[in-house]
N, C-alpha and C positions, 0 to 999 in steps of 0.2 A: 433399891437399885443404885442410888447415889452413893450410899455407904460402901457398896460392893466395888464400885468403880474407883472410889478413893483408896480402898484397900489394895486393889490391883495396881493402881498408880504408884502407891508407896512401895509395893513389892518390886515393881519394875525399876524404880529409882534405886532401890537397894542393890538389885542385880547389876544395874548400869554402873553404880559406884564401885562395886567389886571388880567388874571387868576393866573399868578405866584405871584402877590401881595397878593392874597387871601390865608389866612392861616386857620388852624382849629380854632384858637382862634377868628379870625375876623368873621368867619361864625357863631360861637357860640354866640359871642357878639351881632351880628345883629339879630339872632334868639331870643335870650333872650330879647332883647329890643322889638322886634315885638310881642312876646307872652306874655310880661309882667312878665317875670320870675325874673327880677332883684330884686324886693322887695317882692316876693312871698315866704312866709315861709311855707304855708300849703294851702290845698284846700279841699273842700267837694263838691262832685257831686252826683246827684241822677238820677234815671231812673225808668220807670214803664213798660218798655217792652224790651224784648231781649231774649236771650237763653243761656244755658250752655251746651256745648258738653261734654259728659262723655268719656274722653280720654281712649282708650284701651278697650272699651266695645262694639264694633260693633257686631251686630248679625251675619253678614257675613263680612269677612275681607275686602271685596271689597266695603263695604258700608262706608259712612261717620260716624263719631261718633254719637251715639244716642243723642237726645236733650231733654231737659226739658225747660219749659218757665220761664222767670223771670217776676214776677208780682210786685216786689218792690225791689229797689236797692239803697243803700247809701254807699259811701266810703269816708273816710277821710284820707288823706295822709299828714303827717307832715315831711317835708324834713329835718328840723333841728334836729328833734328827731329820724329820721330814723324809723318812725313808720307808720303803716297802720292799719285801722280798716275797714273791709268789712262786711256789713250786707245785706244779700239778702234773699228774699223769692221766692221759686221756686214751680211750679206746673207742672203737666204733659202737660197741655195746649193741643194744637192741633197736637202735634208731635206724630209720630208713637210710639206705645207702645211695641217696641221690642228692645232687647239689654240687656246688663248687667248693673251693677252699681246701683241696687235698683229700677229700673223702671219696670212697670209703678208706678208712685207716686200716692198715695191716699191722696187727699186733698192738703194742703199746708205744706211746710217744710221750716223752717227758718234755715239759716246757717250763723254763725258769726265767722269770721277768723281774727286773730290778729297777728301782728309781731311788736316787739320792738327791734331794732338792731339785735342781733343774737338769739333771743328767739321768738318762735312761739307757739300759742295755739288757740284752739277753745273754744267756750262757748256752752254748752248744758244745757239750762235752767240756773240755778244758778251755775253750775259746770264748772270749767276750766279744759280742757283736753289738756295735753301737746302734742305738735306736733313738736318734735325736727327735724324730717326729712324734714319738710316743710319750715324751716326758710330761707334757701338759696333762694328758688324760690320766696317766698314772699318779700324778700329784692330786688330781681331782678325786681319784678313787680313795686316797687317804682321807680327804676332808668330807667325803660322802659316807665313810664308814660310821657306825653308830656313835662311837666316842669322838671320832675325828670331827664329825659335824659340830658337836658341841664346842670342842676346843677351837675349831676354825671360826665359828660364829662369835666366840668370846675373845678372839685375838685382837690386838690393837689394829685399828683401821678397817675392821670387818664391817662396821656400821650395821649391826643387825636390826631388822625391822620386824615387828610383830603385827600380824593380822589374824583375825578369827573368822571362822565361817562354819556353817553347818553343812554336813554331807550326809547323803542318804545312800548307803551301800557303796560299792566300789566294784572294780573288776580284778581279775588275777587272784592273788592269795588273800586279798582283803575283801573279797566278794561276800555279800550277805551281812555285813556289819550294820548295826542299828543306826538310825538317824541320830546324829550326835554332833556336838560342838568340838571343833579341833583348833589347835593353835598352830599357825604356820609361821616359822621363823625364816627370814630370807637374809642372806649376807653376800658380800662380794669377795671373790677370790681372783685377783687380777682382773681379767676382762670377763670373767664368768660370774653369773649370779646363781647361787645354790639355795634351794628351797627345801626346808624340812618340815614334816608334819608330825606334831606331837598329839597323842590322845590324852584323855582325862586321867590316865594313870602315869603321865609323864614319860611314856615310852615313845621312842622315835619309830614311826610306822613307815615313812616314805621319805626319800630324798631324791630331788630332781634337779637337773640342770640341762643345758644345751652344749653340745660340742660341735666343732667345725667339721664339715664333711663335704667333699667336692661334688657329691651327687645331691645331697639333701639340704645342704646349707647348715642352718642352726638345728642340729639333729637332737631329738629328744633322747635323754640318757638318764635312767632312773633306777633306784633300788628300793625294794620293799623288805621290811624286816618283821618277822613273826616268831612265835614260839620261844619267848624269852626265858632264859635260865639264869641262875645266880651261882657264882663261885667266889668265895672270899670277899663278899660285899660288892662284887662287880657283876652287873647284868649284861648279858650278851644274847643276841638272837640265835635260835636254833635253826632258823631257815632263812636263806637269802633267795630272793627272786628278782632278777634284773630285766629291764626292758631297754632296748635300743631301737629307736624309730617308733612308728605307729602311735604317734602322740595324740591323735584325736579319735581314739577307738570308740568313743561314744557319739561321734559326729559323722555318720555315714554320708557318702560312700567312702570307703577306704579302697584305694586301687592297689595297694601292696599289703601283703599279710605279715611281713617280717616284724617281729617284736620281741619274742622271748630270747634273751641273749646269754643268760647265766642263771643257774640254780644250784644251790648247795645245801645239803643237810649237814649241819655242824655237829660233829661228834665230841668235840672237846675244845676248851679254850683255857689259856693260862695268862691271867693278868700279870703285867710287869715281867713277862718272859720276853726279853729283848733279843736274844740270840747274839751272834757275833756282829759287832759294829761293821757297817758296810764301808768299803773304800772303793773309789772309782778306778777301774783298771786303766793303765797308762794309755792304751790305744783308744779309750773311750773319752778321755778327758777333754780333748779339743775337737771331737768329731762333729762334722757339720752334715746337713742333708746333702746327698749326692747332687752334683750339678747335672742339669738336663743336657744330654747330647743327642744328636740325630745323625746317623750315618746312612747314606743312600747307596744301595746296591741295585744295579739294573738286572732285572730278571728276564725281561723281554723288551722289545721296542715299546716305549711308552709305559712300561710297568716297572716300578721301583719299590724295593723292600726298604722300609724306613726303620732302622733298628737303633738301639741304645737304651740302656736301662733294662727293666724287667719285662716291659710290654712293647709291642711293635705295631706298625701300620703298613699298609700297602697303598701306593698311589697308582691310579690308572688314568692315562691321558686319553681324552676323546677329542673330537674335532674342535669344539668350542669351549670345553671345560675339562676339569679334572674331578674324578671321583676318588674318595678316600675310604679305604676299608679299615675300620676301627679307629676310635679316638679314645684311648684308654687313660687311666690313672687320674689326671687332674688338668687344670687350666694351663699350668706351666708347660707340661708335656705337649699338650695339643697346640698351643701357640708356637712352640718350637717346630713341630711337624708342619704346621701351616706355613711358617716362614721358609722352611726348607723347600716345600712344594712351590711356593711363589717365586723363589729364586730360580727354580728349574723352568717354571712356566709363568713368567711375569705378566703375560697378557691373557691368562686364562683363570677364571675363578674356580675355587673349590666348590662345586655346585651341589654335590651329594656326599654324605657320609653314611656308610653302611655299618650299622651296629649289629654284631653277630648275636649277642644275647644280653640279658639283663643284669649280669653280675657287676657289682659296683666297680671292680677294678677295670672292667671293659667299658664302663659307662661314665667314668669320671670326667671325660673331655667332651661329652655330648653337649653340655650347656655352652661351652666355648665355641664349638662348631656351629651351634644354633645361632649364637651371637654374631659369628663371622659371616652369616648369610647362607649357610649350607642347609639343604633339606635333609632331614634325618630319615633314613630308611631302616625299618626294623620289623620284627615279627608282629603280626596283628595283635597278639596277646599282650604286647607291651604298650600299645598305643595310649590307652587311658592313663596309665601310670606316668609315662613320659610326658604326655601333653598337659596333664592336670597337676602333677606333683613335681616332676623333675625340671621341666622347662618353665616353671612358674617365674613371674617377675617379682615375687615377694622379696622384701629386703633381707639381706644376709648381714647380720651384725658382727659376727665373730671374725670371719675371713671373707669379706665381700668379693665377689667375682665380677667379671665384666657384664654378665647378663643382669645381675642385680643392680649394678651401678648405672649402666647405660643400656636399658632395655630397648630392643629394636621396635619399630612400629609395625613391621610385617615380617612374618616368618612362617615356615611350613614344616609339617611332619607327614611322612608317608608311611606305608606299611606294605609288607608282601603277604 
């Protein structure tokens, strides 16, 4: 018995010594060599089937994000230039025709999204449309791509950290995998922490981070890669499966069902196919996010239409208070609307905010309204999600709002 224990102890010491010799850099170097990232400057990949989930636009908050089909897809990522060009054509396909975000689609719709370093834009026909608020996430997408993760983690100042853990199975495309040891590399990109999971074949299975969202705060954002193939010494996944939100799927209850946001079957990829170098269109170069404006138009005595930007509100005066119908988009928009109402009625509080439905573009100012002391009136089916997940006082680290920084002591939510 004693001899057996000593043998076991010696074996464990050997395993421990092997593990301790492994570092973040050694794991990254092995993965880089295995995936062919060492000499890869750019890559172009294509697909003809997949889906796009329209985040925040579920018909019922307990449903997954509504989907549209991808009929054609091309993306070129240039790691040296920090640029990406995504060109996709979407159709309604066979997906249910319910939800928000412009569905059901009629015919085909082409979407072209660009980012070059800190500048983002879309193309609509021949016209470049600035997208300054999208630049961060589009850059993150570069460094969450299979080879981009390795290059980002090995870049100066990334400060990669290695941890190891055992996992037993998974959900999504990784479901059913054996109990196994995994290497997790974590590095920082600006204010974001990006985590990548490598298996024992030095393949990148999963990349996860959090992005700022006015409804969910630090919003879960992740990609899973499977079905790897090799071309010219470079390995690339044959399947992409992305999640947005629903970060605690193994920890019930979940009050919202939205999670699947992108899927693609890759039909081909070309290593070091860089395409034409991107240049920022003149009208995009110095574009800034639009300033918040509120214009008040009287519809009837005590009733004002509060317009400006893409989403609007209506204020209704009562004897002792004001009710607001809709608090959309984000904190900045809602604070501007509250300021406009208070100037009209300096001695009456905004006591109620009526929320018409759960879509994130109509929900983005609910937390601000809640913080300002308004009772939220919404449909009964939304109550658990709003109360337990949207109006939470948990810290927001990426873009803190008033509710996370200065949580009130008392507040209410109602339903009809």
